LUMKOLBA-250811 format. One record per residue (C-alpha): y, z, x. Coordinates in pm, whole numbers, plus 50000, padded with zeros to 5 digits. Example, Ala and Ser with C-alpha at 12.3 -4.5 7.8 and 13.67 -1.06 7.14 Angstrom:
// LUMKOLBA-250811
495505078051230 498945071451367 
This chain:
// LUMKOLBA-250811
505714721052741 503604744352951 506714762453073 507894767052715 504544781852609 504654805152909 508184816852830 508224854252769 511304850352548 509444827252311 506514851852292 508884881052228 510704861751954 507474851351780 506134886851783 509434901351660 509544875751380 506064884651256 506704921951282 509824915451075 507694896850820 505334926450784 508324949950763 509884928150493 506784932650276 506674969950359 510284974750244 509664955349923 506664977049839 508575009649895 511694996449726 509734988449409 509365026049353 513105032849398 514765025749065 518395029649174 520445025849494 520165063149548 519865087049841 518735117749647 517475128249307 519075156349108 516765175148873 518615195548609 516095221748497 518035244548264 521445248148099 523235274147893 522415264847532 525695279847406 527455248047523 526995213647372 525395185347570 528715166747553 530395194547756 527785192348030 528035154548046 531815158148091 531175182748377 528815157648544 531355129748503 534085150548664 531675161848937 530805125649023 534465114749027 535555144049244 532755138649498 533155100549499 529525094349408 527595077649128 524985096348927 522475073248760 520925086648441 518095067748262 518625065947887 515845054447652 517265031447383 515205009747149 512145016047362 513945003747677 515245023847970 518935016748028 521215032748286 524305053848231 526385058148547 528505089348590 531585085148808 532625051148673 534405062048357 531755049748114 531925059947747 530195093847715 529505087847345 526615065747459 524855098647542 525235114547199 521445114447145 520585123647506 519685157147657 521395169147975 518175184348116 516275158148313 516365136448624 519405119648782 519785097549089 522675103449330 524205075449538 524905100249819 523405132049959 524115164649778 524735198249948 523755233549851 527435239549771 527195211549514 524245228949349 526155262149351 529125244849186 526875231548909 525225265748869 528645281748817 529135256648536 525875267548372 523655240148519 520545251048713 519355222048928 517405211549237 517785182049472 515135160849644 515245130549877 514935097849685 512485086849952 511545095250309 512845066850532 510895077750838 507635074350642 508215036850605 507845032050982 504905055751016 503205039350716 503455005050880 501715018351192 499225042851047 498475034150686 496525005850524 495614970650626 499084961950756 498794989251020 495714972451170 497434938651181 500604954351325 498694971151608 496744939151669 499944919051709 501544945351935 498524948552166 497954911052197 501674906352262 501644931452548 498434916252689 499804880552685 503114891852835 501264909653116 499154878753186 502274856453195 503814879753452 500664879453668 500704841353670 503944843953868 502414867154127 502874842254416 506624841054362 506844878554310 504914887354629 507624869554830 510184893554681 508034922254805 508234907855155 512024905255119 512264941254995 513584932054649 510444939054446 511774970754280 515024953654185 513064924254043 510724947453848 513694966453704 515424934053600 512194922053437 511884954253240 515534953853132 515354917453020 512114924252830 513594953852646 516994937552592 515514905152456 513264924752220 516194945852097 518424915152044 515724895651860 514634927051675 518104936751552 518704901151434 515374898351250 515494933251098 519114928950984 517924897950801 515034918350655 517554943650520 519864917250371 517014897950206 515784930550049 519174937449890 520464960550162 524074950950090 523694967149746 520904992449805 522175011750107 518925031350127 517124998650207 518874997550544 517705033150606 514135020950564 514744990250781 516315011651056 513355035751036 510925006651067 512844991251357 513195023951547 509515033251500 508294999251619 510854998851901 509675032052040 506075019752053 506914985352195 509384998052458 506845023752582 504194996252609 506684972852783 507384999953040 503645005053098 502994967253124 505804962053375 504664992453572 501124978353584 502354944753717 504584962353971 501674983454100 499354953154119 501884933654326 502864964254531 499334972754643 497734938054654 497064919754977 499564890755003 496914868555159 494614874554862 497384864654621 498204832654813 494494824554817 494414829854437 492154860454460 494374882754249 492074882953941 489474906354087 486484920253901 488274952453810 491074933453640 488524911453466 486834943053335 490124956053192 490704922453025 487174923752880 487864957652720 491174944752578 489384914352438 486834936652265 489564958752123 491634929151998 488574912351844 487654944551661 491174947051517 491204910151426 487724910951269 488354942851071 491724930150947 490224896450854 487354911750656 489604936450475 492014908250388 489154886950255 487924916250044 491354919849879 491414883449766 489014888449474 490724919649329 494134902949363 492794871749192 491404893248910 494714911648879 496514877948866 494044865048606 494534896548395 498204887248346 497084861248091 495824890647880 498904912347945 501134884147814 500024893347462 501434928547511 504914921047644 506494945347395 504304974847491 505485003947702 504435036547861 506595067247908 506845095048161 508025129848074 509715154848303 508465186248126 511815203348168 512175206347790 509255230847799 510765265447731 508385280047994 509085254248265 511435276948462 509175307448456 508625314348827 505365333948816 503895311448542 502545341648353 502835337347979 503085366547735 502295363247364 505745349747277 505585324647560 502095314147451 503475307447106 506275286947260 503735267947470 501695259947158 504815247946975 505715225947272 502195211247295 502005205046919 505335186646936 503955161647188 500685159046996 502665151646679 504425122846856 501075106346932 499615113046587 502745100346408 502635066546580 501125038646365 497515035746475 497684997846507 500635000546750 499095022947014 496225015647255 494525045347423 492125046847717 491665080247895 488905084448158 486865116148115 486505138148423 483385159048394 483425194148535 479625196348565 478585180648895 475005173348789 476235152648494 479045135448684 476405117948894 474705102548589 475835074748357 478515097848218 480815095148518 484615094148502 484465056648570 481995050748292 483075073748010 486435070247836 488105085147530 489625055647344 491095049547002 489915024446744 492725000546836 491424997947193 488074985847058 489724962046810 491904946147078 488844940347297 487104924147003 490104900846958 489844891247326 486154883347279 484854910447510 483184932947252 480974923046963 481674936646614 480994974046609 479744996146330 482415016946154 482195054546218 481485079245940 484655099145860 483275134445880 482325132746249 484645146946514 483275124546791 481925089246764 480175078647084 479505041647148 476555041747385 475095011147568 471385007247502 470375016547859 471935051347823 470265061247495 467935085947670 470915106947785 472445116247451 472295153647515 474805151747802 477915142147603 476905166247329 477115194647580 480195182547761 482305173947458 481585207147294 484905222047410 484985250947164 485965250346799 488455221546785 488345218246408 488965242146120 486485223445901 483165241145966 481205216445750 481785186045971 479265172646220 480465169446576 478645138846707 477495105146590 476065078746823 476445041246776 474335019747009 475934988347155 474424960147359 474164961947737 476324940347963 479514939947752 482814939847943 486044955647823 489674950547921 490984984548032 494734981247961 495124999648290 498804999748389 498455029048627 499455019848982 498565045349249 499355037049610 497735004549720 494875006349469 494594975649246 494054985648881 490614974348768 490974957348431 487424946048350 484504970448347 480994966648215 478664989848018 481165017147946 480615046547715 483405050347458 484265082647280 486495079946972 487985112946852 488785117646483 492195133446546 492675141046176 490005168246206 491585186346503 492795222046459 496455219746559 496785257846571 494415257246871 496305249247192 493225232547344 492805210147041 496545202447029 496555194147399 493985166347348 496285142147158 499095152247395 496925141047689 495845109447504 499505100947452 500095099747827 497145075947871 498345051447603 500565021247572 502875019047270 504424989947086 508164993147153 509304988546794 509735022846637 509395042546962 512875058346946 512585067646580 509235085246620 510385102846939 513455115846757 511475124746445 509025145946646 511765160246871 510335147947203 513175124847308 514665152347526 511515153847735 511145116447800 512295107548151 511975069848119 509925041847970 508305012248144 507424978248005 503774974948109 503814936948129 506874936648355 505434963848577 502084946248614 503764912548670 505964926748946 503014944949100 500804913849109 503664894049267 504044920749536 500274920249596 500354882649645 503354885049882 501554911850083 498384890650101 500404860450213 502174880450485 498844894550604 497264859950610 500144844750808 500074873851053 496304870151092 496824833651187 499214845151461 496724871551570 493974845051578 496114821951794 496944850552031 493274860052045 492334824352145 495014824652416 493724857652559 490074847352538 490844814352708 492764832652978 489804856053022 487414826653071 489894809753306 490194840953520 486404845153527 486044809153644 488844812953901 486904840454075 484104815454147 485934782054114 485344770554472 481734781854461 481174762854135 482734730554272 480864731954603 477484739854448 477964712754185 478364687454467 475214697254659 472884715954425 472694723354051 473154761154088 476634759353935 474994760553592 473754795453667 477294806453746 478524791253422 475744808353230 476684841953383 480274837553263 478964825752925 476754856652901 479754879352971 481824862052701 478874863452461 478494900652530 482164906352442 481634888852109 478484909052033 480064942752120 483204935151916 481084923751619 479094956351632 482404975251635 483624956351328 480294962951151 480585000351217 484055000151059 483374977250761 479574975950701 479984939550590 477014923350766 477244888450609 480954884150681 480474897251036 477684872151105 479964844150984 482774857351205 480404859951503 479304823851451 482934812051466 483594833351775 480584818551953 481734783451858 485224791951986 483704805252311 481664773352365 484704751352303 486854771352546 484074770652809 483774732952765 487534728252807 487464749653123 484504730053261 486264696853199 489404709453374 487254722253662 485624688353705 488934669753674 490734690753936 487894698454179 489754682954473 492724705854413 490364735554371 488774728154709 492294729554854 492674764554704 494734755954394 492454773954145 495314781353902 494844746153758 491794759353570 
């Protein structure tokens, strides 16, 4: 059993497996943002309006067939985003209500000659990578919590492998005497690298297949990028570890090795630094993982609320239907300003035409005045919402019944009691010019609400690794009477346009209103908010599970290294401890000196974790467990020392 545990091949396989597990989660997270099995995106920005859309769709079909590629085009139908694939002979009449300008996904890379060909056909377009494969590997090593765990696993792996090699120093020193040390060191390095590559290619191939790599060819690009990035780091560290062992054996005194004096104080110092470094990584990763549990639980719990809105969606627009979108210098003359106003009013009309009970709006306000942004009226605390947002929160039981606003006010501000002394701030900040033609209306009315009331945010925005916060307390709500807005003012018209992009819409009627207000050409795609949040929460849970499992491995490795550190410290004075224990009780002092060194490592590493996380309570709990672990390992070593003292007196200190 001991030989199995000391097998470098087993250690390499375990490490490769866990790196593959972290890579599996990494690929799933990146893949969730890639809608189609595509290598590049094609953005069609402008076409010659003298031709019909049907003619351009026929050109794209022929282009895809000729180049042996598929072009995926999202089509919004009945509030759902469906896919039309060019290059497969699909019925082009399905696109009779679609606009050729927009975004496409290409199954293969496109060249500049391809763009020139399309330009000659009257299609102005640009191409962009669907994703950056190399970033997947760099992200795993240098971004987020997984990067800490990844580095922790790699460093502990190299440390354990180096220690296993040093345990065989007696056998290796004989090879030095026979003149075969260099050959042995080279074989060791080659077998280390080869075994890692064999295990790695097997594990990472499985990662690609399980992530749909047989269908999504770009998944294998990500997997290869992850494997190559990790391989470069690990192979460099393997070379350094083998070189270190070679130099230790090459320049050590053979007599010292045979007398078990290889673990000198210098080596023990290096191992102490590695222990501190590994404990800092482990502690920081552990605390950050613990801190994600509550937000993930809250996100999971929020799904019970999202279930009531399974037919709601959000949309994204590409903006290419804007007549000024291709203007290179972005300078607008009077005619272009008029076109910009028409374009903005069109999107505002879409929002205003939607039945008020079928749209829920929540837009955070970003104040431009720094002095005010530091008060209660911060972007986190102040939101423009619609009446339906408040009604839905009342249905959920979060908000009490609120007073109805008077109709002739432009802004109704619901203000928690504790902010009543700051009324003048929103009055100044919301006074964004003359937004209404009716000069007789009043701009502001305040309605006081009780302190401590929570609201469900309907936040379906997912940015990076940030978990959308769904419940917030003591918010300030601003309800705009959109019927009073001056739609000939581009600033006023832009407000409902902006609110539209921060809203969720009931799917029923979406297509009809989009067509009625002539915005369907500018809609890139729609997303079911419940499905998106459900998928996101599932991915969060999978990521947490992978991190937790990897932390268990890191914890086991950390125990192995710490135990080896204590063993080596005891080996340096094993004979002295045994002899003094037989004749005088000074051996306790030696044990206490080793205990003090181990305790110092725990203290220094805990301070390092505190500097990185500032979580004093969690660090004290972690330190308590580390001290308990240290005492247990010291006790085990002491028992082994007592059990094998005869062998130790004979010079066989490796039994410790």
